[in-house]
C-alpha positions in Angstrom: -44.3 -140.7 83.0 -42.3 -139.7 79.9 -44.3 -139.5 76.7 -42.8 -140.0 73.2 -43.0 -137.2 70.6 -45.7 -137.0 68.0 -43.2 -137.9 65.3 -42.4 -141.1 67.2 -46.1 -142.1 67.3 -46.5 -141.3 63.6 -43.6 -143.6 62.8 -45.1 -146.2 65.1 -48.5 -145.9 63.3 -46.7 -146.3 60.0 -44.8 -149.3 61.3 -41.4 -147.7 60.6 -38.4 -147.1 62.8 -36.0 -149.2 64.9 -37.3 -152.3 66.5 -35.9 -151.4 70.0 -37.8 -148.1 69.9 -41.0 -149.8 68.8 -40.7 -152.4 71.6 -40.2 -149.7 74.2 -43.2 -147.7 72.9 -45.4 -150.8 73.0 -44.3 -151.5 76.6 -45.3 -147.9 77.4 -48.7 -148.5 75.9 -49.0 -151.8 77.8 -48.4 -149.9 81.0 -51.7 -148.2 80.5 -50.8 -144.7 79.2 -54.2 -143.4 78.1 -52.7 -140.2 76.6 -50.3 -142.0 74.3 -52.9 -144.6 73.4 -55.2 -141.8 72.3 -52.4 -140.2 70.3 -51.6 -143.5 68.6 -55.3 -144.1 67.8 -55.5 -140.7 66.1 -52.4 -141.2 64.0 -53.5 -144.7 63.0 -56.7 -143.2 61.6 -54.7 -140.6 59.8 -52.4 -143.2 58.2 -55.4 -145.3 57.2 -57.1 -142.3 55.6 -53.8 -141.4 53.8 -53.6 -144.9 52.3 -57.2 -144.7 51.1 -57.0 -141.2 49.8 -54.0 -141.6 47.5 -56.1 -140.5 44.5 -58.0 -137.8 46.4 -57.8 -134.3 45.0 -57.5 -131.3 47.3 -60.6 -129.2 47.9 -61.1 -125.9 46.1 -60.5 -123.9 49.3 -57.0 -125.5 49.8 -56.0 -124.8 46.2 -57.2 -121.2 46.7 -55.2 -120.9 49.9 -52.0 -121.9 48.0 -52.7 -119.3 45.4 -53.5 -116.5 47.8 -50.5 -117.3 50.1 -48.3 -115.3 47.7 -50.6 -112.3 48.0 -50.3 -112.4 51.8 -46.7 -111.2 51.5 -48.1 -107.9 50.5 -50.3 -107.5 53.5 -48.5 -109.3 56.3 -45.2 -108.2 57.8 -42.7 -111.0 57.8 -39.6 -110.6 60.0 -37.3 -112.7 57.8 -39.4 -113.3 54.7 -39.7 -117.0 55.6 -43.3 -118.1 54.7 -44.5 -121.6 55.3 -47.8 -123.1 54.2 -49.0 -125.7 56.7 -50.0 -129.1 55.4 -53.4 -130.6 56.2 -52.8 -134.0 58.0 -56.3 -134.7 59.1 -59.9 -133.5 58.3 -62.8 -135.2 60.0 -65.1 -134.1 57.2 -63.3 -136.6 54.9 -64.4 -139.5 57.0 -67.6 -141.5 56.3 -70.6 -140.3 58.3 -72.6 -142.9 60.1 -76.1 -143.6 58.9 -78.7 -141.4 60.6 -76.1 -138.8 61.9 -76.3 -136.2 59.2 -78.6 -133.3 60.1 -79.2 -134.6 63.7 -77.1 -132.0 65.4 -74.3 -129.5 64.9 -71.1 -131.3 63.9 -67.7 -130.3 65.1 -65.2 -130.4 62.3 -61.7 -131.3 63.5 -58.6 -130.5 61.5 -54.9 -131.0 62.1 -52.1 -129.1 60.3 -48.4 -129.3 60.5 -45.4 -127.2 59.4 -42.0 -128.5 60.5 -42.2 -129.0 64.2 -45.3 -126.9 64.6 -48.7 -128.6 64.9 -52.0 -126.7 64.8 -55.1 -128.6 66.1 -58.3 -126.9 65.2 -62.1 -127.3 65.6 -64.9 -125.6 63.7 -68.4 -125.7 65.1 -71.5 -124.0 63.9 -73.1 -121.8 66.5 -76.8 -122.9 67.0 -79.4 -120.4 65.9 -77.0 -118.2 63.9 -74.8 -118.2 60.8 -71.7 -117.9 62.9 -69.0 -120.6 63.2 -66.7 -120.8 66.2 -63.1 -121.6 65.3 -61.0 -122.9 68.2 -57.6 -124.4 68.2 -54.3 -125.0 69.9 -50.7 -124.7 68.6 -47.9 -126.8 70.0 -44.3 -128.0 69.3 -44.4 -131.6 68.3 -41.1 -132.2 70.1 -42.9 -131.1 73.3 -46.4 -132.6 72.9 -47.4 -132.0 76.6 -47.2 -128.2 76.3 -48.9 -125.7 74.1 -47.0 -122.7 72.7 -48.1 -119.5 74.5 -47.9 -115.9 73.3 -47.9 -116.7 69.6 -49.4 -113.8 67.5 -52.2 -115.2 65.4 -54.3 -113.3 62.8 -57.5 -114.3 61.0 -57.5 -113.2 57.3 -60.2 -113.2 54.7 -58.9 -112.9 51.1 -55.7 -111.4 52.4 -57.4 -108.8 54.7 -57.0 -109.0 58.4 -60.3 -109.6 60.2 -59.1 -110.2 63.7 -55.9 -110.8 65.6 -54.7 -112.0 69.0 -52.2 -114.2 70.8 -52.4 -117.8 72.0 -53.1 -118.2 75.8 -50.9 -119.9 78.4 -51.7 -123.3 77.0 -51.4 -122.4 73.3 -55.1 -122.0 72.6 -56.8 -119.4 70.3 -60.4 -118.8 69.1 -62.2 -116.7 66.6 -65.8 -116.2 65.6 -66.5 -116.4 61.8 -69.6 -115.0 60.2 -70.2 -114.9 56.4 -66.5 -115.0 55.6 -64.8 -117.0 52.9 -61.3 -117.8 51.7 -59.9 -117.7 55.2 -56.3 -118.1 56.4 -54.8 -118.1 59.9 -51.4 -116.5 60.1 -49.0 -117.5 63.0 -45.8 -115.6 63.9 -43.4 -118.2 65.3 -40.5 -116.9 67.4 -40.1 -113.8 65.3 -38.5 -115.8 62.5 -41.2 -117.9 60.9 -44.7 -117.1 59.6 -47.0 -120.1 59.1 -50.1 -119.8 56.9 -53.0 -122.2 57.7 -55.8 -122.4 55.1 -59.2 -122.6 56.8 -62.3 -124.2 55.3 -64.8 -121.4 54.7 -67.7 -120.8 57.0 -70.2 -122.1 54.4 -68.5 -125.4 54.2 -68.5 -125.7 57.9 -72.2 -125.0 58.1 -72.8 -127.6 55.4 -71.6 -130.3 57.9 -74.8 -129.9 59.9 
């Protein structure tokens, strides 16, 4: 079964695009594709949040990330000098929390970033019994939503200093442990020609979700 791209589902959620395309996508949903139904549900939530957050101001950590991204040029080697700051599309922490849920258990914070055709889906979860936070994620090409991007160099930086580095696995996944670190950025090297910076909420704000 062929799946439409993430861009197509974003347009569908926004109710834009050609009518023939929308009819075909609706028929695809009616045929019972659970994967695309889940994708559409996520993007409908994102669109709804965007409509309600038009007066929202970015958090301090995001503003700081923009400012420090210029300093990163001094400590990260860029093959072509092309530096991209990924945009935050979704943050589960911005959604209302159901009554009685706060403080009941460790909460997973879900974030979605995008830069061009590159999407980075991340999760931050406090590690029970410690001050550590586990950061997990997956990087994929939005034109090929069924496949993660493997072998991508990724580094975790704190205030411009490299804390840890590695590469995405066969399905585009990566993970880091965070302990008492603030002003974090993830740096991805894409195809030797692009460097994408992803601002990460600091460990303290992730622990505050519990």
